ROVORO-206804 format. One record per residue (C-alpha): x, y, z; residue in three letters. Coordinates in pm, whole numbers, plus 50000, padded with zeros to 5 digits. Each point is the difference from the previous one (the first is absolute). Layout:
<nodes>
XYZala/...
</nodes>
This chain:
<nodes>
625482544623048unk/498515034149922unk/497805017550253unk/496794997249799unk/500414962249985unk/499764996450379unk/496894999750214unk/500005017250339unk/498404971950195unk/498185018850273unk/498145020849742unk/499844974049720unk/496234999149993unk/500145036349876unk/503094997749785unk/498784970049802unk/497145020949860unk/502355028549907unk/502984982549840unk/499794994349627unk/501434964750027unk/498144991550320unk/498824967149851unk/503564986850011unk/500135003750384unk/496404993350082unk/499534981350330unk/497224992650241unk/499735023750293unk/500234981050331unk/501404968649836unk/503004982650162unk/503294997849807unk/503364984050060unk/502945023950003unk/502294989349717unk/502785025150069unk/500655033650168unk/502195026249833unk/501305032450156unk/500265032849807unk/500415036850074unk/502785018950177unk/501154981950313unk/503264990350166unk/498534970050176unk/500464964449874unk/497064984749813unk/499804970550235unk/499955023350303unk/497005019249862unk/498144968049909unk/500554984650344unk/498955032250176unk/496805001949790unk/498914965950120unk/499224987449647unk/501464966549889unk/500414982849665unk/497404972249937unk/497775015150272unk/496245000749935unk/498535035250008unk/496815018049909unk/500025029449760unk/499265024750147unk/500364985950352unk/501195004050358unk/503494985849942unk/500785026249738unk/498665027850222unk/502084987550292unk/503114998649784unk/499685036849915unk/499265009050365unk/503124981750119unk/502195017849750unk/498505034050089unk/500554994050376unk/503734996149939unk/500175037749928unk/502614992949735unk/498135006749677unk/498345029549828unk/497744979849768unk/498844963749987unk/497924983849718unk/499264963549925unk/499264990149638unk/498834968249826unk/502294996649698unk/498584967549864unk/497274974050055unk/500494963849887unk/496854980650081unk/499914999450387unk/503475015150037unk/500795037050043unk/503375017249966unk/500515029950229unk/502235030449992unk/500645022450304unk/500985034649883unk/501675017850290unk/501915032450051unk/502195007450300unk/499505030350218unk/502885024149948unk/502585001750278unk/501065032050176unk/503285013749868unk/500755034350151unk/498075022150244unk/500415037549986unk/498535021650276unk/499435037349978unk/498805024950259unk/501694986450314unk/503514999750143unk/502414973049885unk/500184986550353unk/496364989049967unk/500454980449675unk/500954966650154unk/497305003250266unk/497315004849734unk/501324970949791unk/500134976850301unk/496575009450137unk/498384993749662unk/502144969749902unk/501305016749685unk/503074978349955unk/501464993149658unk/498354969549845unk/496625005350172unk/497054992349772unk/498265032449906unk/496234996950032unk/497245025550004unk/499454990650363unk/503655008150082unk/499685034349840unk/496695007450171unk/501074988750348unk/503305019149973unk/498175031849905unk/497424996150276unk/502644991950262unk/502115030549921unk/496995023149979unk/498734988550340unk/503485001250149unk/500415036849922unk/496445007950104unk/500794984950339unk/502905024450026unk/497715029649935unk/500415002849621unk/496294998149932unk/500365010349634unk/502904976549922unk/499904986849643unk/501764968649877unk/500334990549633unk/501564967749876unk/501104996449637unk/501304967249856unk/501994995949679unk/500714966649833unk/503574992649892unk/501844969849857unk/503114987450172unk/503064984249837unk/498204966549950unk/496915016549853unk/498054994650319unk/497255025150071unk/500585020650316unk/498515031450155unk/501555032250121unk/497915017250269unk/499895037150075unk/498415010150331unk/499295037250009unk/499065012150349unk/498665035050044unk/499605004850375unk/498725035449967unk/499885020750319unk/498814986650330unk/496385007850068unk/499495018450328unk/496795003050196unk/498925036150008unk/496874995950211unk/497844974450177unk/496455011150070unk/497064982550160unk/496295003349937unk/497324988650245unk/502165000150313unk/498455018550291unk/501394982250305unk/503685002549908unk/501635028949821unk/502024996149681unk/503255006250187unk/499334971150240unk/499114976249719unk/503085009549799unk/502104991850306unk/498544965050007unk/501274994149646unk/503604991850097unk/501364992049654unk/498085024349781unk/501025035550077unk/499395034549851unk/503065017449856unk/501805019550273unk/503505014849953unk/500604999650376unk/499364962650040unk/503034980949869unk/499544966950181unk/496834990549810unk/499635008949636unk/496755007649824unk/500264974549718unk/496804983649887unk/500364962250024unk/496884979749931unk/500734971950248unk/500765024550282unk/496885019949918unk/497794968850017unk/501584991050333unk/499265034750131unk/496364997149895unk/499784969050218unk/501685018750285unk/497485028249957unk/497044976550044unk/501724982750293unk/500425034050162unk/496265006049978unk/499264965250136unk/502375005850290unk/497975030950089unk/496584983449986unk/498995006249638unk/499844963849889unk/497965007649684unk/502435025949866unk/501154994849643unk/501635017749712unk/497155004849754unk/502295011249719unk/503475013749942unk/501115021449710unk/503475006649864unk/500275033549821unk/503085007849788unk/501145036050018unk/501835019649731unk/503125003350217unk/500604962050001unk/498404995750342unk/496844982250100unk/497135007650234unk/498184972750192unk/496375004550090unk/498354974850234unk/496274997950058unk/499414986750354unk/496854985750150unk/500675000850374unk/496844982650115unk/498805001450359unk/501864997050329unk/499594965950168unk/500644988750354unk/500444965850155unk/496944985650168unk/499824967350188unk/502794975149933unk/499234964250092unk/502104968649975unk/498604967649866unk/501594965750020unk/502675007650260unk/500584974350273unk/503745003250061unk/499865036950092unk/497215018950170unk/498345030349843unk/501815022350250unk/503394985749904unk/499325004949630unk/498755035650057unk/503275008550179unk/501874989549684unk/497595016549755unk/500055032850196unk/497005015349818unk/497265016250206unk/496325004549912unk/499415035349873unk/503545005549870unk/500515012049644unk/499854971749751unk/503464990749873unk/499974970549763unk/503755000549946unk/500784998650371unk/497334973250054unk/501724977749743unk/503395005350173unk/498554991950343unk/498774967249855unk/503184992249799unk/502975022149918unk/502334983549750unk/502545028250037unk/500644990550364unk/500624962550035unk/500145002950380unk/497305026750037unk/497194997650255unk/496904991549794unk/497254973950005unk/501574976649745unk/503365000150176unk/498314995050337unk/498354968349871unk/503084988049812unk/502215005250305unk/497654976350183unk/500334973049735unk/496925007649789unk/501735002249662unk/496874988449817unk/497755026450154unk/498295026449787unk/498645033850107unk/497615019849782unk/498345033450083unk/496445002849868unk/497845031450004unk/496584991150136unk/498425034649998unk/500765035149880unk/496855018250109unk/500505036750072unk/503634997649888unk/500764978250303unk/501644967249901unk/499324969550213unk/502454971849942unk/500434963350069unk/503504986150024unk/499414964349884unk/502654975950121unk/500604964449889unk/502564986850243unk/500674965649854unk/502294974650163unk/503195009450184unk/502984993449772unk/502984979950120unk/503434998749840unk/500864967049839unk/503405004149833unk/502355029550047unk/502905000849755unk/502695023849876unk/501445000949649unk/502855019749847unk/502644995650274unk/502994984449829unk/502605011350257unk/498195006150328unk/499234967950187unk/496344991550051unk/500235000450379unk/501255036149997unk/496845010049816unk/497514977150172unk/500995012450346unk/498905035049896unk/496584989149870unk/496965010150204unk/497824975049813unk/500254963050086unk/498174968949871unk/496914993550209unk/499735036350109unk/496865020349958unk/500385023349701unk/500915035850095unk/500615027649749unk/502005020050254unk/502344970350043unk/500634999649626unk/500735037349997unk/502364995550297unk/501754970849826unk/500675021449693unk/501545026450226unk/502204975150183unk/501304984949675unk/500695034649862unk/501865010450315unk/502424970849962unk/501705018349713unk/500554968049802unk/497085005149761unk/498705027949783unk/497345014250233unk/498025013749704unk/499484965249851unk/498954979750303unk/496564986749913unk/497584977150190unk/498014977749765unk/496864983450131unk/499564966049838unk/497334973150005unk/497405019350202unk/497154976650092unk/497025018150157unk/498224967150066unk/502884984250190unk/501215033250141unk/503624995249894unk/502595017449783unk/503724999249917unk/502385029750007unk/503125002849787unk/502405028750064unk/501965009849690unk/503365016850065unk/502765013349776unk/503464998150152unk/502325029649976unk/503665004350084unk/500275005650374unk/503785000950038unk/501885032549960unk/503535010549918unk/501555033350093unk/503185009449818unk/501155036050033unk/503175019449946unk/500795036750033unk/502115026850158unk/499195015550334unk/501685008750325unk/503345004349829unk/500194967249807unk/498344971949813unk/497124982350177unk/498954965449886unk/496894981550111unk/498924964249941unk/496704988550140unk/498234966949949unk/496544993150136unk/498364966349945unk/496405004550110unk/498704965049930unk/502954980550135unk/500034963350109unk/502744994150254unk/499144963050034unk/501224994649641unk/503285018150048unk/501994967549967unk/498104987449693unk/501815006749673unk/496844997049790unk/498335027950201unk/502385027449882unk/497985017549727unk/501895022750076unk/499334995250376unk/497644977450195unk/496555015449985unk/496394993450087unk/499705000250383unk/499195036950047unk/503085007750209unk/502215030749957unk/503784999949980unk/501705033549943unk/503675008449969unk/501355035249962unk/503585011749956unk/501075036249970unk/503495014149999unk/502115030349925unk/503445010550120unk/498365015550308unk/497564973250110unk/498974963649961unk/496674985450100unk/498684964549977unk/496624986450098unk/498234966549983unk/496284995650073unk/497794969350008unk/496264998250057unk/497624970450033unk/496345011749990unk/498494967950143unk/502324986650270unk/498974964050064unk/497635000749701unk/496815000050207unk/499275036750060unk/501075034049858unk/502915005250236unk/502875018849838unk/503544993050113unk/502875022549891unk/503705002950067unk/502395027249887unk/503795003050009unk/501955031449911unk/503545013150006unk/501015035949924unk/503425016450000unk/500575037449953unk/503475015449943unk/500945035350090unk/500765024949726unk/503625011249984unk/499995037049907unk/503664999149890unk/499804970749756unk/496255003449926unk/499744962750046unk/498714976850267unk/502184994750303unk/499514963050068unk/501765002250335unk/497085020250136unk/496674982549981unk/496504996950143unk/498614964649988unk/496474988050064unk/499024963550033unk/496354991450038unk/497584971250030unk/496254999550049unk/497394972750032unk/496305006349958unk/496664982250026unk/496685013449872unk/496594984050045unk/496705007049828unk/497305006750259unk/496354990749997unk/498875027850236unk/498715026549927unk/500244985149648unk/502524979949802unk/501425030249819unk/502035007350316unk/503594988350045unk/502045000750319unk/503764999449941unk/502884998150245unk/503755000049950unk/503225001650194unk/503035017149853unk/503585004150108unk/502445024749848unk/503605005150100unk/501645033449910unk/503805000050006unk/502015032249953unk/503684997449917unk/501725034250007unk/496855013849835unk/499755036050118unk/497125019149839unk/497225023250109unk/497704969950026unk/501484988050330unk/502105016050271unk/502124968750033unk/502084986549712unk/501034967150158unk/497484978250170unk/496784981749943unk/496255001250044unk/497444971950011unk/496375001449898unk/497834971950132unk/496395007849918unk/496584984349992unk/497505011249737unk/496284993450011unk/497575011649730unk/496294997149939unk/498955003649636unk/496804997249802unk/500064997049623unk/496834994849798unk/501095017049678unk/498884982949681unk/500824983949766unk/503245009649835unk/502755008850251unk/501675021849734unk/496875020349925unk/497434995950280unk/496565012949910unk/498464999550344unk/500434991250365unk/502495012450254unk/503324990750154unk/501155012650338unk/502724989950242unk/500925011650348unk/503294988050143unk/502215003850304unk/503734992950009unk/501294996750355unk/503304994350171unk/500464988350357unk/499895028150262unk/503634994650100unk/500105031450213unk/497624983350248unk/502424972650096unk/503595008349888unk/500705022450300unk/501375028749787unk/499255035350116unk/499105015549664unk/498955032750161unk/503515004850136unk/501504990449664unk/497705024649825unk/500935028250237unk/503714991949960unk/499674999749622unk/498335034249998unk/502815014350209unk/502704988749754unk/501395020749714unk/499944980549672unk/502725023049860unk/502444988650269unk/501764967549890unk/499914984250345unk/496365010150054unk/499124987149655unk/501604966550084unk/497974998650324unk/496805008149804unk/500814970249780unk/500374977650305unk/496675012150139unk/498204994349668unk/501604965649974unk/498434992450336unk/496635014849892unk/499834980849673unk/501734967050077unk/496514984750003unk/497465021649819unk/496925008850203unk/497005013549811unk/496494994549879unk/498645008249656unk/496315002849913unk/498845001249638unk/496625002649833unk/499234997649629unk/496674997949820unk/499064997749632unk/496505000649857unk/499004993349639unk/496735011349843unk/498864996749640unk/498445033649916unk/498804996249641unk/500944978049710unk/503534988350083unk/501145029750208unk/501154988750344unk/500615023550294unk/502704989550247unk/500075018950328unk/502894995250243unk/500905010750352unk/503254992550186unk/501345007650345unk/503204990250180unk/501385007250346unk/503354990350151unk/500095003150378unk/502174992550303unk/499054982150324unk/502485021150193unk/500265036849909unk/503405002350167unk/501284973549765unk/498435018049703unk/498824990649654unk/502444977449818unk/501765012349681unk/498784968949813unk/496594989349866unk/499075035649896unk/497705013349729unk/501305017849689unk/497245017549804unk/500025012149641unk/500644988749644unk/499394966849830unk/499884979250318unk/502744976149889unk/502634989850251unk/502564979149814unk/502074993850309unk/499165010550355unk/502864995750246unk/498225010350314unk/496474985949971unk/498735032749854unk/496665001249820unk/499795020449680unk/496525014749947unk/498805011549658unk/498795035649949unk/500285009649637unk/500795035249883unk/503035003550230unk/503584986349992unk/500684966850169unk/499965001650382unk/499995038149988unk/497065005550237unk/501674985050307unk/503025011350197unk/503394985449919unk/499644974450279unk/496404991749903unk/496705007450168unk/498444983250301unk/496435007349881unk/498415002849658unk/496575001049847unk/498954998749638unk/496755001749802unk/499544993249630unk/497374992749738unk/500584985049657unk/497624997749706unk/500984970049792unk/498924988349656unk/501184968049830unk/501555001249653unk/500344962449974unk/499694972250256unk/501264971549783unk/502024970650129unk/503215012049830unk/499905035150142unk/497675020250219unk/500155037449937unk/498035027450170unk/500165037850017unk/499445020150315unk/499625035050138unk/500745007750364unk/499705025050284unk/502254995450303unk/500855017450326unk/502274990250284unk/502485011550263unk/502774986750223unk/500745011350356unk/502814994050246unk/497854998550312unk/496435000950122unk/500575035750116unk/500385010749635unk/497174978449867unk/497365018449800unk/497914977549774unk/498825030049794unk/503435014449923unk/500774979249692unk/501815001249668unk/497564996349710unk/500454986949648unk/498104988949691unk/500934982849679unk/499504971049765unk/501774968449895unk/499814965549847unk/500664964850130unk/501084969549803unk/499994965650159unk/501704971649818unk/500154966650181unk/503704995449927unk/501105034550116unk/497415011150255unk/498635035350020unk/501565028149799unk/498765035549970unk/500605036949978unk/498345028850186unk/500085037549941unk/499225017950325unk/499675037050078unk/500865010950354unk/497885029850106unk/501995007950315unk/503665009150063unk/502504975250136unk/501005004350368unk/502185031150031unk/498905014349663unk/497365025549899unk/499184990849638unk/497724971249907unk/501884969349882unk/498294996249659unk/500244969849770unk/501844967750078unk/500314968349792unk/499924966750183unk/500854966049858unk/498234971350174unk/501544965350014unk/498494971350194unk/497925021750232unk/496784988950163unk/496945001749781unk/
</nodes>
């Protein structure tokens, strides 16, 4: 049927008066008709029946012309975003029957996208961000949103004059289907720098001080490289808010930016001019509390810490009432919520501002105390419920406490089984009338077991290392076949096995730890077994001489208990260890006897306090310190050996004489058959979030190895070796390797090791990503330390200094990896030139 023989239904009341043969299709406006048939015309790839069904119209349906059903049919088809034009025609009327035709044209699909003005590496990013995949329907909205998105994107990067043009060209494909090629032409132009920021109306604070407050909007300065002077609208608006907050913090609560003007200069820079109305200086007047029964006025004043007559500070007042940036901060809301008053509300109201003195009422609605109804955990597919529930500080029936929730999040994060960044407490079903609520802790499990597999050359041959650490082990399931996925897991225990070997040494160790011995209290039990064998180097064959060896067998058992006094962040740990050293024709400079043995029976006691939070890999606050003492029995008090006589005899002997040397060996065998010593160590770490995500870690360490009997002397074992990366892959003699970057490994102690050391360091850390798959952070450090052979030499200010930077990567399966570049500012012992740069690779070190 020809076009002029059809009537466009929605406008038929107009068309009927215009068409020459209108009489033929005359119908009554508003009359109901039965649909005789529905035909589909136009250019579309969709089946006729699909279009009819989607329109909602049906054959033999009764409709009004014009009417709501026809309007809805067109609306439904438009909402599909599949068509460029939609018209409904009446092609014929037969008495009370109407025949309809839906003329419809598909939107063209996107064929190719060409991008100009940016690097090729950005093409896919732009296509993905704007959903410009082949086959996408091309609408005016798609073109407009793409243009706006790209324009704003480059403005955010400082390209204030960025221009984006989008040109579309219709093409026909091989099946004569209409498609669209899109050209996106991006002209970034030059970045717009801020040439000047001036203020009008400011009398109290100078322009320089106000510009300093604007942290993200800076004037162009060639000297300042860490903060560029790009103009970014969002940052500028944020700085305007900071500017007003600065005034409010200094008592000018009515301060406002009356107007701000952006002036474009000829040299492609801009000038910002801000008109400030500072207002008057206000002070706090009387502050009264209304509605408080749980706490007295005096108690609330001690938390608010605002005195009458002090400069008005609205920002600080709001933080003293509630500070969302510090979940465990000391403020009024937290004080009430820690006492169970979850449903309380606290509102400051100004009651008078006469003479620029603001009197205030702190209006408190305490509500009912809130009690916990249900406490649940979701997301733990591997870790058994009891391992989690024993760490919770919130129990059903308990009075609600916000500090207990914060502490629970810390404890769950410290387990190491969950992504600490995703632990979330969800309050459910709060009922202010009944005074009850439920808490659901959501956790995301992460791999907690680690594998260490290393190979390399060192010490004259190939060194291979295999380490397995299962940090969520379940020893009770060790005989259950179904539990091996790949090993029994879920009980929070630790099982670690490490094997390391080369042609010159072999070392094996097995460690097991149960954090809740008996299951009723946090009482950690640990046991460790180790075996090490060292072979002497044969200088003729350049191989290991296996007939000459130094063997060490060791076992230790430990028990650590969480204390409740002074607080429950303290842990008291105790352990007993026994090591047996056996020398078989092993003559080196380490000992004066080559055949013989030594035994080391020691008791270690340590007091530690750790309240770092929340992520053990990247703590953002809190501190961790430990003081320990490792003690042997004072054998010289009861073994009836005259060590003074032995010492005098030893000094009288000539080590260059073979017979004297043999006698020296016999004397030292007597001195060291049972090792007698005491070792005191102190270590402290503190973490402080400075600004944004920058975290400052400060560290201090001290160690001292002493002797009960000076005639017996300090033992040649258990010594401190300072310098380098701090990694001690195998330690034959109980030595402790102490990190001090910027110097070669163990280069800052004597060959036999030091008896005293101290070390100080600070690190500034910033996270790159803290995701569950990998946690990465960068750091810069300053360090200083020294090692001494005796107290007579000790000088805590005579230290080797260094500085540098590095990066750490923690992956649950492999532990901590990293690299540091350190610059030593002082010479090594015996040298006169500073050490300079050193590169250190970090594997599995403490965080």
